[in-house]
N, C-alpha and C positions, 0 to 999 in steps of 0.2 A: 359493446361489452354487455354481458348478460345482466338481466335485472336481478336484484337481490331478493331472495325468497324469505318470507317470514313463516315460522313454524309455531303452531299452538302447542300448549302443554300436552305431552303424550305422543305427539307426532314423531315419526321415525326420522332421525337425521344421521348423516355420516360425519364423523369427527376424525380429522387427521391429527395424530399426536406426534411428538418428537421421538417416540420410541421406535426402534428399528423393526417394524412389523410388516412393512411392505404394502400396506393397504389402509383404507379408512375403516373405522369401526362403527357399528350401529349403536345408537343410544336413543332414549326417549327424550324429547324436549322437556325442560324443567318447568316447574310452576312459573307462570308469567311468560313462557315461551322464549324463543331465541330466533336469530336470523343468520343467514349466510355471512361468514366472516367473523362471527362473534368468537372472542376468546373465552374458553370454558374450562372448568375443572371437572374431570370425569374419573370414575372408578376404573382401575385396571388391575384385576386380581385384588390383592389386599391394599394396593397403593392408590393415591390420588395423583393424577398427572394432568398437565396442561395440554390443551389442544385447540384446534380451530374448527368451527363448523364449516365443512367443505361442500355441503350440498345435501340432497335427500339421501336417506338410508337405503341400502340395497334390499333389505327385507329377505335375505336368504337364510335367516336363522330363526329358531323357535322364539316367537314373540314373548313367551312367558319368561325367557331367560335374558331378555334385553333389559339392561339397567338404565336408570335415568341419569342425566347430567346433574352433577351436584349443584353447580351454580354458574351463572354468566359473570365473567370478571369485569371489573370496572375499568375497562380500557377501550379505546375506540376500535370498532370492528376492522378486521383486515379487509382492505378494499379489493374489489374483483380484479383490478389491474395487477395488484401485487400477487394475488393467488395465481393469476394467469402467468405472470413472470416466473414464479417459483416452479410452476408445472413445466413451462417450456425450457427453463434453464436445466431442470432435472432431466428432461428428455434429451436435451442436447449433450449434456455432460455424462449421461448414463449414470446419474446419481440417484439413489433412493429419495423419493419426495420428502420423507421424514427428515433426512439429513439437510435438505434445502430449508425446510421449515425451521430447523435448529439455528441456521444462519440468520433467520428473520425474527427470532425470539430471544436474542442474546441480551435481554434486559433483566437485571437483577430485580427480584421482588415483583415480578409481573403479576402474580396472583394476589399480591397484598393490596389492601385498601389504600387510597391516597394517604401519604404521610402528612401529618399535620404539625404545625408549630404555633407558638404563642406570639402574637404581634400586639403592638401598643399604639394607641392614637388618642387624641384629645376628645373629650365628651362635649365640650362647650361650656361646662360648669366651671367657673373660677371663683374661689373664695377671695375676700377683700385683701387678705394678707398671706404672703408666701415667704418662706425662707429663701435666702439667696440661691441655695442649691436647687430647691424645688422650682424657683422661677426660671433657672437655666434649663431645666428639663422641659418646661412648657415652651420656652423659646426654641429649644432644639426641635421639638415636635412640630412647631409652626414652620420651621425652616424646611423640614422634610415634606411639607405641603400635602399631608394626607397619605403619603406613600406608606406601604407596609414595612414596619421596622421592628427588629427584635429588641429584646431587653438590653443585650450587650451593645447594640448599635446606638440606642438612646443614651445609655450611660456614658459611652465613649464621647459622643457628640456634646453632651452636657458637661463632661468633665467631673462626674460624680460617681458614687457607688450605686449598685443596682437597688439597694434598699430604699434609696430616695424615690426611685420610680415606683416601687411596690407601695410606698407610703401614699403616693398620689392616687394609686388605684383604690386604696381603702377609702380615700377622701371622695372618690367619685370624679376626680378631675381627669384622670386617665382611665381608659377602659382596656382590659386585657381580653383578646378574642382569639379563637382558634382559626387558623387559615391554612390552606394547602402549602406544604413545604416546596413543592415543585412549581416554580413560577414561570410564566412565559418569558421568552428571551426579549431583550430590549428591541424596540423598533429601530430600523436602520434608515438613515437619511439617504434618499436615493439621488438627490441633486448633488452634483459633483463640482468641486473647485478645481479638479484636475483637468488640464487641457491636453487633449490628444494632438499629435502633430504628424505631418508627413503621411506615410502609409497607414498610420494608426487610425486616421480619421475615416478613410473609406472602409477599412476593416471593421471598425467599431460601428459605423452606420449600418453595414451589411448585417452584422450579428444582431443589432438592436431591431432591425426590420424583421429578421427571422423570428425573434422572440415575440414581437408584437403581432405578427401574422399567426403564430401558433402552428400546431401540426408538427409531424416528424420531419426533421431534416438532419443531415450529418455534414459537418464542415471541418476540414483539416485547417487549423490555424498554424501556419509555418512561419517561423521567424528566427533569425540568428539570435544567439544568446545576448540578452541585453537590449533587445529591440522593443520591449514593452508589451509582450503578449498578455501579461497579467492585467495591465491597465485596460487593454482592449476587451478582454472577455469579462472584466468586471463591469464594463458598460452594459453588456448583455445581462449580467446578473441584476444590475440596477433596474433595467427595463422589466425584467421578470418580477421583481419585488414591487415595482410601481403598479403592475397588473394584479397584485394581490396573490401571486403564486409563489411556490417554493423553488429554491435553487440549490443544487448540490454541486460542489467542486471536489473532485477526488485528487489527492496528492499521493505520490508513491512512497514517501518516507515521513515518519513522525518528525524527524529533525528539520524538515522543510517548514513545518507549520508556524514556528515562532516568527520568522520573517514575514510569512504570508499573512498571519493574523494581524501583525502590526500594520501592514499595508491596507488590509481591509478596514481596520479601525480608523486609519487616517482618511480613507475614502468614504466610509459610511458613518463615521461618528460613534460606532459601537462594535463590539466583537461579534463574530458569527458563533454559532453553536459548533462545538468540536466533537468528533467521534473517532477515536483511535485507542490503541492499547495504553497510552499514557494518561487517559482520562479516568478519574475516580469512578467507582461503582455508583456512588450517589448521583454524580453528574450524568452518567450513562442512563440511569433510570429516568432522570428528569428529561433528558434529550429525547429518549424513546417516546415518552408520553406526550411531550410538547409537539414533536414532529407529527404524531398521530392526530393531534387536535388542531394542527395548523398554526400553532403558536411558536414555531421556530421557522423563520422564513428562509434563512441562509445557513446551510450546513457545510462544513469543511471536514473531510474525513479520509481515512485510509480505505482500502478496497471494500471492507465489510460494511461501510456506510451505504453501499448500494442496496442493501437489504432492509433499510429502515422503512417504516410504514408511512411514507409521505401521504399527506391528505390531498395535495394539489401540486404535483411536481411539474414545473414549467420549463426547466432547463437543467441539463447535466453538462458539466465541463470535466474532461479528463486531462489534467495537466501532466506534462512529460509522458505523453501517451505511449512512447516507445519503451518505457522502463519495465524491466523484467520482473520487478517486485509486484506488478499487478497480477502476475500469475501465481495462484495458490497451488502448491504441489504436495499438500498433505491433507488427509481427511477428504474434503470435497475439492476435486481438481477443477478449477475454473479460471478464466482470464477476465479480470474485472473490466478491462477495456471493451472486450467483445460483449460481455454481459450488460455493460452500460448502454451500448448501442441497442441491444434487445429491449432493455427496459424503456429507453426513450421511444422506441418504435411502438411498444404496447401502450404507453401512456399518452402518446401523441405529443411529444415535446422535442425541441431542437437539442442536438448534442454537438459539443465543440471538442475536438481532439487537438490539443495544443502541444507543439514540440519544435525544438530547433533542428532535431534529427529524427524525422518520423520513422516509424517501422515500415518495412517493405510492404506489409499487409495494407497499411493505410495508404501508402503511395500507390499501390496497385488498385485500390478502390477508387482513388481519384482518377487514375488513368482509365478505369472502366466506366466512369461517369456516375458511380454510386455515391461518392462524396463530392461536395464542392470544396474549393481550395482558396484560401486567402493567404497572401504572402506579405510579410513585413521584411523588407529588404535591407534596412539599415538599422544601426543601433540608435537608441533614443538619445537625444541631446548631443553633447560633444563627444561621447564615447565612440571609439573606433574599434573595428574588429582587429584581433591580434595578428601580427605577422607570424607565419608558420615556417619553421626551419627544421631540417633534419640534421642530426649530428651522427656522422658515420662512425660507429664505434670500432670499425676495423682499422681506422686511422688514428685512434686515440690511444695514448699510453696510460694504462692503469695498473696499480698494484694488485696483488692477488686477492685482497679482500676489499677492494674499492669498487664502487658502482657509479660514482659521480664523475663524469669526464672532466678533464681540465678546462675545456671550453665552457661547460655549464657552470663549473665552480667560479670561473672568472665573471660570468654574468650575474651570479648570485651576489658576489662581493660588490659588484658595481651597484646593485639595487640596495644593499645594506648601506652603502655610502650615501645614497640619495634618500634614505629613510622610506624606501618602498618595500613592499612585501614580495616574497617569492614562494611559490608552491612547488614542492617536489612530490610527484605522484607515482605510486607503485601499487598495483592491484593485487597485493598479497598481504594478508594480515599476519601478525606474529613476527618472530625474529628471523627464522630461517625455515623454508618449506621442507627441508630434509635434514635429518641428523644421521650421519653414517659413520661406520668404523673404517678408519684409514688403513687398518691392518687386513681386514677380510672383505670389506665392501658392504657389510650388512647395513640395511637401512631400517631404522626403528619404526615399526608399524603399530597400529592400534590392535589390542588383543581381541576386540569385538567387531572390528570393521576391516575391510580390505582397503585401508587408506594409510598413507604415511602420516606420522605424528609431526606436528609443527611446533618448533620451540618458541615459547613465549617467555622472553627473558624478564619482562616486568613481573610475570607471575612466578618465575623460576620453575616452570613446569613444561612438559610436553603436552600438547592438547590435540585431540582428534577433532577436526572441523566438521565431521559427520555426526558423531554421537555426543560430543562434549566430554568424553572421558579424558582424564589427565593422569600423568605419572611423573615422578622426578626425572630429571635429565640423568641418564646413567653415567657412572664414571668408568665402568668396564663394559665391554661389548657383550650383549646378551647371547651372541652366537659363539664367538671364539674366546671370550673371557679375558681378552687382552685389556689391560688398564691404560688409561690416558690417551686413547686413540679416537675417541668419539669427537666428531667435528660437525658444526653446522655448515650446510652447503646452500648457496643461493641466498638472495636478499629477501627479507620481509620488511615491513614498515618499521619495526623496532630496530632492526639491524641498520637500516638506513639512518634512523635517528642517531645511532651511535656514531656513524661516520660523519654526519652533519655536525654533531657536537664537537668532534675532534677537528674538523676542517674549519669551522666557524665558532671558535670558543666564546666570542663575545656576543653572538647573536641570541636573541630570544626565540626558543623553539616551541612549537605547538604540534602535537601529534593527534591526528583525527583518524581513529579506527574504531569500528563499532564495538569491538570487545574490550576497549579501554574505558568505557563509560558504563556505570551501573544502571543508569536510567536515561530516558529520553530528555529529562529536564537538565541533567548534567551536560549532555551533549549540546543542547540548545544554548546553555550558558557559555560553553567554550566557544561556540560559533559566534555568539554575540561579542565576546571578548576580542576575538580575532578581527571581526569587522570594525571594531573601534580602534584597531592598531596595536593590540596587545601581544603581537608576535612579529618577528622579522621573517622567519622561515616557517612555513606550514608544511608538514609531512603528512600525506594522507592516502587512504585507499579510496575506493569508488564512491564513498559517501560524500567526498568533497566535489564530485562531478555534478551533483544534483541541485541546481537552482540557487546555491548560496551566492550572495553578493558581497564581495570583499573590495571596498572602494580603493584601498591602497595597493592592491595586488596588480603588479605589472609584468611578472615573469612566471611562466609555468614550465617546469621541466618534467617530461615523462621519462622515467628511468628505464623502463623496459617496454618500448612500444611494440615489440614483437610477441609479447606474452600471449595475447589473445588470438594470434594467428595460428597457434598450434592446436592440434586436436581435430576431431572429425565432426564437430558440430556444424550443421548446415548453415547456421546463422553466425559463424565465427567472424567472417569478414564484415557483416553488417554491424555486429556488436562492437568490434574493434573500431570501426569507422565512427559509430555513434559516440563511444566512450572518449575517444581522442578529441573529437570535435567539442564534446561537452566540457571536458577538462580544460581544453585550450580556451574555451569561452569564459572561463573564470577570470582571465587576464584582461586588463584595460577596460574595466566596467565604468570608470568615472571619466575625468577629463585627461588622464594620462594614457598614452598609447601602451599596448601590451605586446609581449612577444612570447611565443610558445616554441620550445625546443623538444623534438622527439629523438631520444637516443635509440638508434636502431642498428642492427647488423644487416638489415635487408632494405636499404633505402630505395632499391629498384622494385620492391614488391608493389603490385598494382594497388593494394589498399593504402599503403603508405604514400604512394604517389598521388592517389585521389585525395587523401587528407591534406597533403601539402598544397596541391593544386586548387583545392576548394571547389572543384567542379562537381557538385553534389549530384546534379541531374545525370551527368554521364556515369557516375558511380552507380546510381540506382538503376539506370537503364541496363548497364552491363550485368549487374547482380540479378536483375529481373530476367534477363535473357538466359542466364545460366540456370536459374531455378525453373524457368518454363520448359527448357529442354529436358531437365531432369524429372519434370513432373512432380516437384515438391512444393510445399506451401510457399507463397499463396496461390500457386497454379495447380495444386493437387491437394489431396487430403491425406492426413496421417493420424494414426492413433498408436499410442504406446501401451503395451500390456506389461505390467510389472508384477512378477510372482516372487514371493519371499517365503522362506520357511527355515526351520532349524537343520533340516537334513538336505544337503546339497543334491544328492542323487534323486531324492523324491521330487525336489523342485524342478530339476532338469527333465525327469520322466514326465511330469505333468505338463511341462512346457512343450515337450516333443509330441505328446498326445494332442494338445491344442493345435499344434502346427499340422498334424496329420489329418485331423477332422475339420478341414477348413472349407467344406462345401458351401455354407452360407456366404462366405466371403468371395469364393470363386464365382458364385452366381452374379455378383455385382461387378466382376472384373478386378477385384482387389487381390493384392499379393501379400503373403505373410513371410517375413524375414525372421529367422531365429528358430529356436531359442538360442540366446547367447548370454554369457555372463554380463551383467551390467558393468559399466566402467568402474563403478565402486561396487564390487561384487559381494560385500558383506557389510551390513550396517547393524549395530547393536546385536551382534551374534546371529543375525538372520541372513542366510544366503539369498542373493537377489539375481533373478534371471529376467531378461527382457525379450519381448517379441515386438516387432514393428509391423504395423499394417499400413499399406500404401494403396491409395485408390485415386481414381480420377476426380476432378473437382465436382462433377455433377452426380457422383455416386451416392446412393442412400446408405451412408456408412453406418449410422447409429443403429437402425433396425437390424442390419446384417450382423453387427457386432453383438447385439443383444441375443439374436438367435444362435449365434456361434457359441457364446459363453453358456447359454442355457442348456446346451447338450451335456454339460458336465456337472457332477456333484463335487464341490470343492472339499477336500479333506479338512478336518477341523483345525489342523496346525498350519495350513497354508493360507496366505492372503493373496488376493488378486485385485489389482487396481487398474482401472482403464483411464488413460490420460488422452482425451481428445485434443488435437492440435498441440502436441507436446512442445514446450519451449526449451527444455533442457533434457539431456539424455543420460543423466548420471545413474 
C-alpha cells in the first residue's frame, strides 16, 4: 500500500469531490497543511462541497486561479485501502469515481464539528445534610460508577425531577460537563458459553485459524438450513475481535437483522453496530465516525456497509451469499458479494461466504480452487431436514378460484390440530397479477410503464410494481367500456389469504409481504410474533425464505413451484432451486420433523426432480455443464447496456448505432446482441432498450466497453447504464 503524503500550506493537492465532474480538482493545501485521505471542504463555484484529498495536484491550470481548501474536517482520514477499493470498484463496474465516493460518504453531518451533550457526575464534595431526593441522586450517580449519564438518565434512576439534579450542580455536589454525543460502541465479550458440535467444531476451528493467521483467503461455508452456520462464523468474528481488529457481517435483508442481533447479543453480551436503511440518521453519523476511529468493533449491515471507513478490517462475512438483493441495480450497479471479495483482498483479510444454497459463481470458484469450502452436513441439535414431496396438480380437483390442493389442505388441517404452524408460500405480491376484461380480453396496464398492474385488495387499488403508480380498480373496461366484466386472474399473496380464511375459518393467519408493512420495524415485530406462536398459518412471499427461524413450523406448502421456471433468465433454474430449498428449510427447525410439499404441474421437470431428490451436487454439475457449453457466467462474461428515453424511435436508433460501431468489442472477440426492447419496455414514461455484450472469460471487457461507449456523444434526453455481470434482465 502506498505511503500517505503530507502537504504543507500552499502545496498543490488533488481533491476528489462527490460532484459528477469526472476528475480530481486542484486546490492549495490550507493553513496547517493536510494529508492524503483527509476529508476537506472546498470551494466549487459559489458553493462549498465536501471532498477527499486524493493525491498531488496535476498542475495543469494557471496557479493564480487555484483556490485554497477552506478547512480539513474533523473526521478520521480515508485510508489508502478504501481509496484503492473505490478506485478498483469504479474501474470494474465502469462507474464514475465520484459516484463511488458518494457511497462511501453517506453520513449525515460529515462536515459538522462533533456533536456535544451535557453529562453529569459527582465532584466528591458532599455537604453534611441532603434532602431525601438529593440523596437519591447522589446514590444513583454512585451506582452508575462514573459512567457518562445525561440529566434525564440521572433523574429517572433517582426517581425525581431534573430540578433536583440542577440544584446539586449549584451546590457543587454534581458537575455538569460537555462531552461528545457520539460514544464508542460497548466492548463485546469474546469468550463464548456456546458449544459447537459435530461438523461445526472443525468448521469453526478452520475459520478461527484463518482469522488468526491473517491475510486474504476466501471460504464458502455451506450448510443446510438450521445447521448452525451463524454460530460457526461468529467464532471467527470472536477471534477477529480478540485480535483487536474489526469485523463486518453483511445480511441481505433488514428484516433478518432482529433475529441476528438477538443471537449476537446472546453470544457477545452486547449488540453490534447496525448499518441499514432502518437506522436513524443520528445513529448513522455515530457509526460512521466510530468505525473510522476503530471504536466500533463489529458491524452488521446491508450491502452499503461495505463502503464504511473501517480502521482495521480483519474479517468480512457475506451471509446468504446467493441472495439477489446483494446486487444494486440503480444508480451504481454493483454486486456487494463480489465487491466484498475485492475489499477483503485489498485489505488482506479472510472473507466467508455463507449459504445453504450457494450461487453457481461461488460453487465454480470452489471447483476452480479459488475458494476453500467447509460443509455442515446436518442440522444442529435434534432438528431434522424436512421431507420433500411433490403434489401433481394435474391429478388434483380444484374449483375455478382455488389454489390450495385438497391434499395440502388436509395436511394444514392436521397441523392446526397438533398446534403446529404451516407456511404457504407464493412468490407474488398483491391480490392478482392480472386484471382483465372477460368481454374483450383487455389487460389493465400501467399508463407510464409497459407492465401489467397488480390488484392489491388490502389497498383497494391497482399498483404498478415497476414505478409504484396506483389507480382504482375499474368497474368498466377501459377498452370496450363494458361494465361488470373486470376480473382478477391468477393468485397473489392477498388472494391466497382470502382462500385460506375461507377454508380454515378458525385459524389465526399472518401475511408476510414486503408491501404490507410500512417500516422494517413493523415487519420485525410481526416476524417475532409468529416465532412466538402468534399464528397458525403463515402466508408469505420470498421474504419468508430468508433466514427466519419459526420453531413451531412443521409444514411448508409451495403453491406454485413452476412459477420461476418460466421466462428466459439464464439463472431461472438456479434461482428456483435455491428458493424452493430455502423455503423448505423453514420447516422442522426445532425438535419436530418438518415436511415440504411442492404443488407443480411439471413433477418430471429436472429442477423439480433435483429439489425433491436433494442431490445438490448433481444439480450444480449439470447446471455448470450447460452454462459452460453456452459460454455464459460464470464461464463467460456478460455486460448489459440499458438505454432509456422519452422517444422510442430515438432510443432504438441510438441502440442500433451502438451495435453497428462495435469495433472495440470485436477486437477482444466479444459479441453484441440487440438492440431489443427490454422485457419491461417502459418504466416511468421512459422507453427502455437493451443490448447484451458477451465475451470469453479471459477477455478484457471493461476497457473495450469504455472505448466503445466513448465513441458516442449521448443526447441530453437519453440515459445509458452499463451493468457488468447482470443478474436480472428486466
